[in-house]
C-alpha positions as CSV (number, residue, x, y, z in Angstrom):
1,X,61.4,15.2,12.6
2,X,58.0,14.3,14.3
3,X,57.5,10.7,15.4
4,X,54.0,9.4,14.7
5,X,52.1,6.7,16.6
6,X,48.7,5.3,15.6
7,X,46.0,4.8,18.3
8,X,43.9,1.6,18.1
9,X,40.8,3.8,17.2
10,X,42.8,5.2,14.3
11,X,43.8,1.8,13.1
12,X,40.2,0.7,13.1
13,X,39.0,3.7,11.2
14,X,41.8,3.4,8.7
15,X,41.0,-0.2,8.0
16,X,37.2,0.6,7.7
17,X,37.4,3.8,5.7
18,X,40.7,3.9,3.8
19,X,42.4,0.5,3.5
20,X,41.8,-1.0,0.0
21,X,41.2,2.4,-1.7
22,X,44.6,2.4,-3.3
23,X,44.6,6.1,-4.4
24,X,43.5,7.3,-1.0
25,X,45.9,5.0,0.8
26,X,48.8,6.4,-1.2
27,X,47.7,9.9,-0.6
28,X,47.5,9.3,3.2
29,X,51.1,7.8,3.3
30,X,52.4,10.8,1.3
31,X,50.8,13.2,3.6
32,X,52.0,11.3,6.7
33,X,55.5,11.6,5.4
34,X,55.1,15.3,4.9
35,X,53.7,15.5,8.4
36,X,56.8,13.8,9.9
37,X,59.1,16.4,8.3
38,X,56.9,19.4,9.1
39,X,53.4,19.1,10.8
40,X,52.7,22.7,9.8
41,X,53.4,22.3,6.1
42,X,50.8,24.4,4.2
43,X,49.9,21.4,2.0
44,X,48.4,19.7,5.0
45,X,46.2,22.7,6.1
46,X,46.9,21.8,9.7
47,X,44.7,23.5,12.2
48,X,43.7,23.3,15.9
49,X,40.2,22.1,16.6
50,X,37.6,23.7,18.8
51,X,34.7,22.6,21.0
52,X,34.8,19.1,22.4
53,X,37.9,18.4,20.3
54,X,39.8,21.5,21.4
55,X,42.8,19.5,22.6
56,X,43.2,18.0,19.2
57,X,44.4,19.1,15.7
58,X,43.5,18.0,12.2
59,X,45.2,17.9,8.8
60,X,43.8,17.3,5.3
61,X,44.6,14.2,3.2
62,X,42.3,15.2,0.4
63,X,39.2,17.4,0.0
64,X,37.0,15.5,2.4
65,X,39.4,13.2,4.3
66,X,40.9,14.4,7.6
67,X,43.3,13.0,10.2
68,X,42.6,14.0,13.8
69,X,45.7,13.9,16.0
70,X,47.3,15.2,19.2
71,X,50.7,16.6,19.7
72,X,52.8,14.9,22.5
73,X,56.0,16.1,24.1
74,X,59.4,15.6,22.5
75,X,58.4,16.0,18.8
76,X,55.8,13.2,18.9
77,X,52.2,12.9,17.7
78,X,49.4,10.3,17.9
79,X,47.0,9.9,15.0
80,X,43.6,9.3,16.6
81,X,41.0,9.2,13.7
82,X,40.7,9.4,10.0
83,X,37.6,9.9,7.7
84,X,35.4,12.4,6.2
85,X,34.6,15.7,7.9
86,X,31.3,14.3,9.2
87,X,32.9,11.1,10.4
88,X,35.7,12.6,12.5
89,X,34.0,15.8,13.8
């Protein structure tokens, strides 16, 4: 089981881009639950990023909504950003 923390930048982005959009919010929480069980679950389409974000990873909430995160030691991860492809990359 992976423990997830939310950075302050993630909380701001979530509030601005996701909060209040009920369908999207529900999808995010379902995907976050899947992530805690298995971060590499194929439904998440988890992948390592490149370039300036090469230390980070991303998974898909829906077609154009991504969560950018980093793995930490001891089965932990921190979500760092959420939004469309253009917003997070």
